[in-house]
N, C-alpha and C positions, 0 to 999 in steps of 0.2 A: 504494500500500500504506500504510495508516494504522497508526500504532502507538498503543496505549493505555497510558498511564502512570498509575500511582497512587502518589502520595507523600503520606504523612500524618505529621504531627508534632503532638504535643500541646503546646499553649501553656499553661504553668502560671502561677500567680499570682506566683511569684518571678522570672519572666522580666523583666529590666530594661526591655526595649523590645519588646513583643509585635508591633508593626508590622514591626520588622526581621525577626523570626522568620518572619512571613508572606512577606516579600520573599525570604528565603533559601529557603523552601519552593518558591516559584514558580520561582526560578532553578534549583533542584535538579530540579524536574519538567521544565523546558525542556531541561536537559542530558541527562536520561534519555531524553526524546523524541528528541533529536537522535542519541543513541547507538543507540537502537532502530531509527531510520529509516535509519541509515547503510548497512544491508545491503539496503535496498530496491533493486529494479531501476530503473535509469535509463530514461527514456523519450526516444527519439529520433524526431523528426518529419521527414517528407519535405516536398516542395513542395506548394503550395496549388493547388486547382482550384475552379471555381465553375460554377454553373448557375442562372440566373434569380435572381440576388442572394443565393444561398445558397452559401457557401464552405466548403471542408473541407480538412483536412490529415490524412493517414494517419500514424499513429505506431506504433512497435514498442518492446517491451521484452523482454528475455530474461534469465532468472535461472537460473544454473547450480546444480545440486544433485546429490547422489549417492544412488543406490538400490543398496545393497549394494556391489558392485565396479564398477558401471556409472555413468558420468557422464551426467546427463540435463540438459535445459534446458526450462524452461517459457517458451514464446513467446506473448506477448500482443499482440493488435492493439487499438489505441486510435484515437479520432478526436477532432478539435477541429472544431467546426462553428460557423460565423459566419452570422448572419442580418443582412443590411444592408437588409432591407425595412422599410417603415413600419408593418408589423403582424406579430404573432406568426405563425409557420408551423410546421406539422408537417413533419418531415423524416425520410425513410426513409434507411437506411444499410446497407451490406454490407461485409464484410471477407473477404478470401481470403489464403491462406498457401501458400508453397512453399519448398523448399530449392532455391536457384538452380542448383546443380550437378546437373541432370538431373531435377529434381522437377516435379510437375504441380500445378496450382492446386487447393486444397482449401478449401471454404467454412468459415470460422471462426465466423461469426455474422452476424446481421442484426437490425434492429429499427426502431423509430420513436420519435421524441422530439419534444417541442415546444421551439422556440427562440424566446424573446421577441424583440420588435422591437429592432433595432440592438444585438444582444448576441452574445456568444460563450460557448459551453459547452465544457467538456472540459479536458484530455483525459479521456475516459471509456472504460472497457473495452467492447469489442464481443465478443471471444471469445478463447480461448486453447487451446493444445495442448501436450502434452509430447512431446519427441522425444529420442532417444538422440544424444549428441554424436558425430557421425561422418558422413561422412568428416572427417578432421582439419580443424577450423576452417571448416566449410562455412558458406556465407552463407544466413541465413534472410531471407526477403523477404515483406512483406505489401503488399496493395493495398486501398484503401478508395475507395468512391464513394458519392455521396449524391444525393438528388433531393427537391425539395419535393413535398408530396402532390399527385398529379395532374400533375406536371411531368416533365421529361426528366432522365435520369441524367446526372451530370457525368462528365468523364473520370476516369481513375484517379489517385489520389495514392498513391505508394508510399514505403516506408521499408525499410531493410536493416540487419542487424546480424550481427556475428560474435562470439558470446558463449561459445564453448566453449574458449577458450584456457586453458592450464593455468597 
């Protein structure tokens, strides 16, 4: 979740040190950004899996919010993909979600991206869903897998969270 901050101060001719005003403006903008980003959901990543020199980690974030009198949570699946090949590769990915206590797997999203040689991208969002907070402090679970174009799917990389505590 990115925060956009706009801080503008006028530098007048009677400012004794205009360079210092600019530094203070930059420091103020940074503090505002940190304050705005403090409420962003944290991302937790699970174990890594790989197939044909393409590695992946499934990650989850959950942000709690209120709709009238009902507490909700927005659960988002993310992925971190690493390409250790000597050339860039297209990589397909899928993410699924469930509530561990009796839930079934539901597809959150899928897609394809290019990963440059010997580099890592992410975490990037694959999909999200809104759920009511219940039963009390239920465990939300995601799983992600990847495959290089034309290759075999990796095993699953999962991550879990309990983000409905009061």
